[in-house]
Kinemage of the C-alpha trace (Angstrom):
@kinemage 1
@onewidth
@group {chain A} dominant
@subgroup {mainchain}
@vectorlist {calphas} color= white
{ca met a 1} P 94.190 71.210 408.315
{ca his a 2} L 92.711 68.468 406.026
{ca leu a 3} L 89.590 68.467 404.214
{ca ala a 4} L 88.137 64.610 403.349
{ca ser a 5} L 88.085 65.601 399.753
{ca gly a 6} L 91.965 66.421 400.096
{ca gly a 7} L 91.417 70.275 399.936
{ca met a 8} L 92.902 72.207 402.946
{ca ile a 9} L 91.460 74.540 405.384
{ca met a 10} L 93.258 77.362 405.665
{ca ser a 11} L 93.261 79.019 409.050
{ca gln a 12} L 93.960 82.707 409.343
{ca thr a 13} L 95.281 84.196 412.295
{ca ile a 14} L 93.497 86.963 414.095
{ca thr a 15} L 94.341 89.401 416.916
{ca ile a 16} L 91.763 90.754 419.581
{ca lys a 17} L 91.685 92.741 422.018
{ca ile a 18} L 90.160 91.821 425.601
{ca ala a 19} L 90.233 94.111 428.521
{ca gly a 20} L 92.730 96.207 426.788
{ca arg a 21} L 95.232 93.049 425.870
{ca glu a 22} L 95.732 91.550 422.560
{ca tyr a 23} L 95.255 87.916 421.882
{ca pro a 24} L 96.242 85.778 418.729
{ca leu a 25} L 93.484 83.436 417.832
{ca lys a 26} L 93.155 81.169 414.925
{ca ala a 27} L 90.112 81.464 412.933
{ca glu a 28} L 89.856 78.678 410.436
{ca thr a 29} L 86.819 79.950 408.689
{ca pro a 30} L 85.561 83.156 407.753
{ca glu a 31} L 82.541 82.540 410.004
{ca lys a 32} L 84.469 81.654 412.742
{ca glu a 33} L 86.302 84.747 412.595
{ca glu a 34} L 83.322 86.339 412.437
{ca ala a 35} L 82.024 84.710 415.441
{ca ile a 36} L 85.349 85.511 417.185
{ca arg a 37} L 85.203 88.840 416.961
{ca lys a 38} L 81.324 89.479 417.664
{ca ala a 39} L 81.922 87.665 421.191
{ca ala a 40} L 85.415 89.847 421.749
{ca val a 41} L 83.338 92.706 421.052
{ca ser a 42} L 80.468 91.448 423.303
{ca ile a 43} L 82.784 90.920 426.266
{ca asn a 44} L 84.240 94.230 426.053
{ca ala a 45} L 80.778 95.531 426.433
{ca met a 46} L 80.133 93.525 429.271
{ca ile a 47} L 83.532 94.885 431.006
{ca val a 48} L 83.130 98.156 430.348
{ca lys a 49} L 79.271 97.948 431.759
{ca tyr a 50} L 80.351 96.286 435.292
{ca gln a 51} L 83.509 98.490 435.479
{ca glu a 52} L 80.673 101.435 435.466
{ca lys a 53} L 78.810 99.806 437.681
{ca phe a 54} L 81.218 98.786 440.209
{ca pro a 55} L 84.086 100.840 440.056
{ca asn a 56} L 86.225 99.842 443.139
{ca lys a 57} L 85.763 96.347 441.685
{ca gly a 58} L 89.618 94.797 440.201
{ca leu a 59} L 89.949 93.506 436.861
{ca ile a 60} L 89.652 89.766 438.105
{ca glu a 61} L 86.389 90.538 439.596
{ca ile a 62} L 85.012 92.225 436.645
{ca leu a 63} L 86.510 89.594 434.592
{ca ser a 64} L 84.467 87.380 436.946
{ca phe a 65} L 81.972 88.605 436.709
{ca ala a 66} L 81.323 88.797 432.993
{ca ala a 67} L 82.238 85.258 432.967
{ca leu a 68} L 79.365 84.596 435.013
{ca asn a 69} L 76.832 86.395 433.042
{ca leu a 70} L 78.155 84.601 430.049
{ca gly a 71} L 78.099 81.467 431.860
{ca ile a 72} L 74.528 81.742 432.887
{ca gly a 73} L 73.118 83.034 429.229
{ca asn a 74} L 74.893 80.251 428.198
{ca val a 75} L 72.954 77.692 430.285
{ca gly a 76} L 69.873 79.563 429.260
{ca met a 77} L 70.420 78.917 425.861
{ca gln a 78} L 70.797 75.165 426.237
{ca lys a 79} L 67.707 74.827 428.144
{ca lys a 80} L 65.980 76.185 425.376
{ca ile a 81} L 67.824 74.340 422.723
{ca glu a 82} L 66.439 71.464 424.556
{ca ser a 83} L 63.114 72.110 424.866
{ca ile a 84} L 62.968 72.715 420.848
{ca glu a 85} L 64.709 69.770 420.287
{ca lys a 86} L 61.960 67.412 422.428
{ca glu a 87} L 59.184 69.857 420.604
{ca tyr a 88} L 60.442 69.034 417.207
{ca met a 89} L 60.826 65.563 418.264
{ca gln a 90} L 56.797 65.027 419.413
{ca met a 91} L 55.793 67.000 416.560
{ca asn a 92} L 57.935 64.618 414.128
{ca ser a 93} L 56.273 61.576 416.386
{ca asp a 94} L 52.637 63.243 415.691
{ca leu a 95} L 53.099 63.736 412.333
{ca glu a 96} L 54.466 59.901 411.808
{ca asp a 97} L 51.496 59.260 413.540
{ca tyr a 98} L 49.047 61.426 411.143
{ca leu a 99} L 50.639 59.865 408.085
{ca lys a 100} L 50.335 56.508 409.314
{ca asn a 101} L 46.880 56.557 410.031
{ca ile a 102} L 45.686 58.914 407.037
{ca asp a 103} L 44.567 56.133 405.057
{ca lys a 104} L 42.692 54.176 407.599
């Protein structure tokens, strides 16, 4: 991968384990590697939780529960982001109106 300045971004291949299976993934930055590793830990913790809660369910069902749970969390975070963006836009508009009228 190239940068606009002509430099190179070195991607690193890392291996993560999810539900006992190893997966090689590329991480372009240390921050991306950290995010991947934290996500794997979170997913594995969720799998363990669901396996304990539903011991008679198969791995596919457990993974489906985990995916649904993560998806619900993602939708919730997206709604929070949208709400914060609206609040920011309103506050910015209010500030602009205030600054326009400050000398009047």
